C-alpha positions in Angstrom: 52.1 -54.8 105.7 48.6 -56.0 105.0 48.2 -58.7 102.3 45.8 -56.5 100.2 48.4 -53.7 100.2 51.2 -56.1 99.3 49.2 -57.5 96.3 48.4 -53.9 95.2 52.1 -53.0 95.3 53.0 -56.1 93.3 50.4 -55.3 90.7 51.6 -51.7 90.4 55.2 -52.9 89.8 54.0 -55.3 87.2 52.1 -52.6 85.4 55.1 -50.2 85.4 57.4 -52.9 84.0 54.8 -53.7 81.3 54.6 -50.1 80.3 58.4 -49.7 80.1 58.7 -52.9 78.0 55.8 -51.8 75.8 57.4 -48.3 75.3 60.7 -50.0 74.3 59.1 -52.4 71.9 57.1 -49.6 70.4 60.2 -47.4 69.9 62.0 -50.3 68.2 59.0 -51.1 66.0 58.8 -47.4 64.9 62.5 -47.5 64.0 62.0 -50.6 61.9 58.9 -49.1 60.2 61.0 -46.0 59.4 63.8 -48.1 57.9 61.3 -50.0 55.8 59.7 -46.8 54.6 63.1 -45.4 53.6 63.9 -48.6 51.7 60.6 -48.6 50.0 61.0 -44.9 48.9 64.5 -45.7 47.5 63.1 -48.7 45.6 60.1 -46.7 44.3 62.5 -43.9 43.1 64.6 -46.4 41.2 61.5 -48.0 39.7 60.2 -44.5 38.6 63.6 -43.8 37.0 63.4 -47.2 35.2 59.9 -46.5 34.0 61.1 -43.2 32.5 64.0 -44.8 30.6 64.3 -43.7 27.0 64.7 -47.0 25.1 66.0 -45.4 21.9 69.1 -44.0 23.7 69.6 -46.8 26.2 72.0 -49.6 26.1 70.7 -53.2 26.2 72.1 -53.7 29.6 70.3 -50.6 30.9 67.0 -51.8 29.6 67.4 -55.2 31.1 68.4 -53.7 34.5 65.4 -51.3 34.3 63.1 -54.3 33.7 64.7 -56.1 36.7 64.0 -53.1 38.9 60.4 -52.9 37.7 60.0 -56.6 38.4 61.4 -56.1 41.9 59.1 -53.1 42.5 56.1 -55.0 41.3 56.9 -58.0 43.6 57.3 -55.6 46.6 54.0 -53.8 45.8 52.2 -57.1 45.3 53.5 -58.4 48.6 52.4 -55.2 50.3 48.9 -55.6 48.8 48.7 -59.2 49.9 49.8 -58.1 53.5 47.1 -55.4 53.5 44.5 -57.9 52.4 45.6 -60.4 55.1 45.3 -57.6 57.7 41.9 -56.8 56.3 40.8 -60.4 56.7 42.2 -60.4 60.3 40.2 -57.2 61.1 37.0 -58.7 59.8 37.6 -61.8 61.9 38.2 -59.5 64.9 34.8 -57.8 64.2 33.1 -61.2 64.2 34.9 -62.3 67.3 34.0 -59.1 69.2 30.4 -59.3 68.1 30.3 -63.0 69.2 31.7 -62.0 72.6 29.1 -59.2 72.9 26.3 -61.7 72.1 27.6 -64.2 74.7 27.9 -61.6 77.4 24.5 -60.1 76.6 22.9 -63.6 76.9 24.8 -64.0 80.2 23.5 -60.6 81.5 20.0 -61.6 80.6 20.3 -64.9 82.6 21.9 -63.1 85.6 19.1 -60.6 85.7 16.6 -63.4 85.7 18.4 -64.9 88.7 18.3 -61.6 90.5 14.6 -61.3 89.8 13.9 -64.8 91.1 15.9 -64.0 94.3 14.0 -60.7 94.8 10.6 -62.5 94.4 11.7 -65.2 96.8 12.8 -62.6 99.4 9.5 -60.8 99.0 7.3 -63.8 99.2 9.2 -65.4 102.2 11.0 -62.6 104.0 13.3 -63.5 106.8 14.4 -61.0 109.5 17.0 -61.1 112.2 14.1 -61.4 114.7 13.2 -64.7 113.2 16.7 -65.8 113.6 16.9 -64.7 117.2 13.6 -66.3 118.1 14.7 -69.7 117.1 14.0 -72.5 119.6 17.6 -73.5 119.9 21.1 -72.2 119.1 21.7 -74.8 116.3 18.5 -73.7 114.5 19.6 -70.1 114.8 23.0 -70.8 113.4 21.5 -72.6 110.5 19.2 -69.7 109.7 22.0 -67.2 109.9 24.1 -69.3 107.6 21.1 -69.4 105.1 20.8 -65.6 105.2 24.5 -65.3 104.6 24.5 -67.7 101.7 21.6 -65.9 100.1 23.4 -62.5 100.5 26.6 -63.9 99.1 24.8 -65.5 96.2 23.2 -62.2 95.3 26.5 -60.3 95.6 28.2 -63.0 93.3 25.4 -62.5 90.7 25.9 -58.7 90.9 29.6 -59.1 90.4 29.1 -61.4 87.5 26.6 -58.9 86.0 29.0 -56.1 86.3 31.8 -58.2 84.8 29.5 -59.2 81.9 28.5 -55.6 81.3 32.2 -54.5 81.3 32.9 -57.4 78.8 30.1 -56.1 76.6 31.5 -52.6 76.6 35.0 -54.0 75.8 33.6 -56.1 73.0 31.8 -53.1 71.5 35.0 -51.1 71.7 37.0 -53.9 70.0 34.3 -54.2 67.3 34.4 -50.5 66.6 38.2 -50.4 66.5 38.3 -53.4 64.2 35.6 -51.7 61.9 37.7 -48.5 61.7 40.7 -50.7 60.9 38.7 -52.4 58.1 37.8 -49.0 56.6 41.4 -47.8 56.7 42.7 -51.1 55.2 40.1 -51.0 52.5 41.2 -47.5 51.5 44.8 -48.6 51.6 44.1 -51.6 49.5 42.4 -49.5 46.8 45.5 -47.3 46.6 47.8 -50.3 46.5 45.7 -52.0 43.8 46.2 -48.8 41.6 49.9 -48.9 42.4 50.2 -52.5 41.4 48.3 -51.9 38.2 50.5 -49.0 37.3 53.6 -51.1 38.1 52.2 -53.9 35.9 51.6 -51.4 33.0 55.2 -50.0 33.3 56.7 -53.4 33.4 54.6 -54.6 30.4 55.6 -51.5 28.4 59.3 -52.0 29.1 59.0 -55.7 28.5 57.4 -55.0 25.1 60.2 -52.5 24.3 62.9 -55.0 25.3 61.3 -57.8 23.3 61.0 -55.5 20.3 64.7 -54.5 20.8 65.7 -58.2 20.9 63.8 -59.0 17.8 65.1 -56.0 15.9 68.7 -56.7 17.1 68.4 -60.3 16.0 67.0 -59.3 12.6 69.8 -56.8 12.1 72.5 -59.2 13.1 71.0 -61.9 10.9 71.0 -59.5 8.0 74.6 -58.7 8.7 75.4 -62.4 8.8 73.7 -62.9 5.4 75.9 -60.1 4.0 79.0 -61.3 5.9 80.4 -63.4 3.1 79.8 -60.7 0.6 81.5 -58.1 2.8 84.4 -60.4 3.5 84.8 -61.0 -0.3 84.5 -57.4 -0.9 87.1 -56.5 1.7 89.4 -59.2 0.5 89.0 -58.2 -3.2 89.4 -54.5 -2.4 92.4 -55.1 -0.3 93.9 -57.4 -2.9 93.2 -54.8 -5.6 94.7 -52.1 -3.5 97.7 -54.2 -2.6 98.1 -55.0 -6.3 97.8 -51.3 -7.2 100.3 -50.4 -4.5 102.6 -53.2 -5.7 102.4 -51.9 -9.3 103.1 -48.4 -8.0 106.1 -49.7 -6.1 107.3 -51.7 -9.1 107.0 -48.6 -11.4 108.9 -46.6 -8.8 111.5 -49.3 -8.6 111.9 -49.4 -12.4 112.1 -45.6 -12.6 114.7 -45.6 -9.8 116.7 -48.3 -11.6 116.6 -46.2 -14.8 117.8 -43.2 -13.0 120.5 -45.2 -11.4 121.6 -46.6 -14.7 121.5 -43.1 -16.4 123.5 -41.6 -13.5 126.1 -44.4 -13.8 126.4 -44.0 -17.5 126.8 -40.3 -17.2 129.5 -40.8 -14.6 131.3 -43.3 -16.8 131.0 -41.0 -19.8 132.5 -38.1 -17.8 135.3 -40.4 -16.6 136.1 -41.5 -20.2 136.1 -37.8 -21.4 138.5 -36.9 -18.6 140.8 -39.8 -19.5 140.9 -38.8 -23.2 141.6 -35.2 -22.3 144.4 -36.4 -20.1 145.8 -38.7 -22.8 144.9 -41.8 -20.9 143.2 -44.8 -22.5 139.7 -45.0 -21.1 139.0 -48.2 -19.2 136.1 -50.1 -20.6 133.6 -50.5 -17.8 130.2 -52.0 -18.3 127.3 -50.4 -16.6 125.5 -52.8 -14.2 121.9 -52.8 -15.5 120.7 -55.6 -13.1 117.4 -54.9 -11.4 117.9 -53.2 -8.0 115.8 -54.7 -5.3 113.7 -52.1 -3.7 112.5 -52.6 -0.2 108.7 -52.7 0.3 107.4 -49.5 2.0 106.4 -50.1 5.6 102.7 -50.5 6.2 100.7 -47.5 7.2 101.0 -47.1 11.0 97.8 -47.9 12.7 98.2 -46.3 16.1 95.0 -45.6 18.2 91.7 -45.0 16.5 89.3 -42.3 17.6 85.6 -42.7 18.3 83.7 -42.2 15.0 80.6 -40.6 16.5 79.4 -38.9 19.7 76.7 -41.3 20.8 75.5 -43.9 23.3 76.9 -47.5 22.8 73.7 -49.6 22.8 75.2 -52.9 21.8 78.8 -54.1 22.2 80.9 -56.6 20.3 80.3 -60.3 20.9 77.5 -62.8 21.5 74.1 -61.4 22.7 70.6 -62.9 22.6 71.7 -65.9 20.6 73.6 -63.9 18.0 77.2 -62.8 17.3 77.5 -59.0 17.0 80.6 -58.1 15.0 80.8 -54.4 15.9 79.6 -51.6 18.1 76.2 -49.9 17.8 76.5 -46.2 18.6 73.0 -44.5 18.9 72.8 -40.9 17.8 70.3 -38.6 16.1 69.9 -38.8 12.4 72.3 -36.4 10.7 75.0 -36.6 13.4 78.4 -36.3 11.9 80.4 -39.5 11.5 84.2 -39.2 11.2 87.0 -41.4 10.1 88.5 -43.3 13.0 92.0 -43.0 11.5 93.9 -41.9 8.5 93.6 -44.2 5.4 92.1 -44.7 2.0 88.4 -45.2 1.2 88.1 -48.7 -0.2 84.3 -48.4 -0.9 81.5 -46.0 -0.4 77.9 -46.9 -1.3 74.9 -49.0 -0.5 75.5 -52.6 0.7 72.5 -54.7 1.5 71.6 -55.0 5.2 74.4 -52.6 6.1 72.7 -49.9 4.2 75.0 -47.0 3.2 78.5 -48.4 4.0 81.9 -46.8 4.0 85.1 -48.9 4.2 88.4 -47.3 5.1 91.8 -49.1 4.7 94.3 -48.0 7.4 97.1 -50.2 6.2 98.5 -53.4 7.8 95.2 -55.2 6.9 93.1 -53.0 9.2 89.8 -51.8 7.8 87.1 -49.9 9.5 83.4 -50.1 8.5 80.7 -47.4 9.0 77.2 -48.8 8.3 73.6 -47.6 8.1 74.8 -44.0 7.1 72.1 -41.5 6.2 74.5 -39.7 3.9 78.0 -40.5 2.5 80.6 -37.7 2.3 83.5 -39.6 0.8 84.2 -41.5 -2.4 86.2 -44.6 -3.3 89.9 -44.1 -3.5 89.8 -40.9 -1.5 92.5 -40.3 1.1 91.2 -39.3 4.5 92.7 -38.2 7.8 91.5 -39.1 11.2 88.5 -36.8 12.1 87.5 -36.2 8.4 83.7 -36.6 7.9 82.8 -39.8 6.1 79.0 -39.3 6.4 76.1 -38.9 8.8 74.2 -41.2 11.2 71.1 -42.8 9.6 69.0 -45.9 9.6 69.5 -47.3 6.1 69.5 -51.0 5.4 68.2 -53.4 8.1 68.5 -51.1 11.2 66.9 -50.9 14.6 66.8 -47.1 14.5 69.3 -44.2 13.9 72.7 -45.4 14.9 76.2 -46.2 13.5 77.3 -49.8 13.2 81.1 -49.6 13.5 83.4 -52.5 12.8 87.2 -53.1 12.8 88.5 -55.9 10.6 92.0 -57.2 10.2 92.5 -59.2 6.9 88.7 -59.5 6.7 88.2 -60.9 10.3 86.1 -58.8 12.7 87.7 -57.9 16.0 86.4 -55.9 19.0 86.7 -52.2 18.1 87.3 -51.4 21.8 90.8 -52.8 21.3 91.6 -50.1 18.9 89.6 -47.1 20.1 91.2 -44.7 22.5 
């Protein structure tokens, strides 16, 4: 095998391997790009859903999660824009590099052409032929002349090779410059679109951030208002419960006295009948004193609590416990103004009316110290002292008092202390 053919075969194998490796790398790159595109589409879809969130009917956690998603989407879009700008800078550098290569090779072409012109002039002015070489006086002189002709011919061929290489480099440089310029134009269009997307993402995030800040401020104001009325509500509950317990105690005492009177009357009637029967039978009646001692009546068992039902069909926007630096003593259930609010369990209405930051407030005593509170009502459908059953309407949803919008603030208190209503609701 000739060396030139062996070299050609080696080069062919190298080219084939390179193509196979390139195709494998390209397939892997395309798969990665597709996975990234799918991920970006999912992220964008979640961000669009977050931007469309209705803040009035969304829980605090939902708003915070939506804001987190928008922050994530904004960061990703900003990173994509930065990457596009970096590629744009790289494309511009490629244009400059390609133009510099073209300039260098063009200068080199000019110099090579000057060399060719000089050789052509020299050959024209002092031509040398093979006859001159053959007519030399001795063999050594002929050899020297043949070597000189060969050197001149080789030099000219080298210059022509360099000239062709330089011209090919110029063509390659122009192609690279054109490709880089097309890349610049595409990247610039992509950057324009990405800037609009980033600006839209910033606007969506800012809008939701303002909504969340307003929600936090309103929530804190409402809770602070509730806290200001907390002592008054506790005193009111304690007083009403005490009054109700005293009234129930009086009722029980009256019932006890009446039962005692009935017992005494029945005992006296029985003894009178016994005496009459003894006299009729000729027996001396036995003197028996009627026991008029107070009979101890057992206290009636407290009203069974059982499970409470949800007082309104709505979205729970705030739960019980600490949030945003405040203690929230109930559940906030968002619903449209006028939505029916029902009693969570059977009991007696302790109070029904306006109460400061709570707005229109209804308190229901379920026995055993358990009281439910229904605040910010638009309308009240019960009155103090009224007995209600579970499911009876007590009013409608509103936004009276210090309120963040139409919703029911629902509390469960035992002996005046607020507990998480979720422990009682079924």
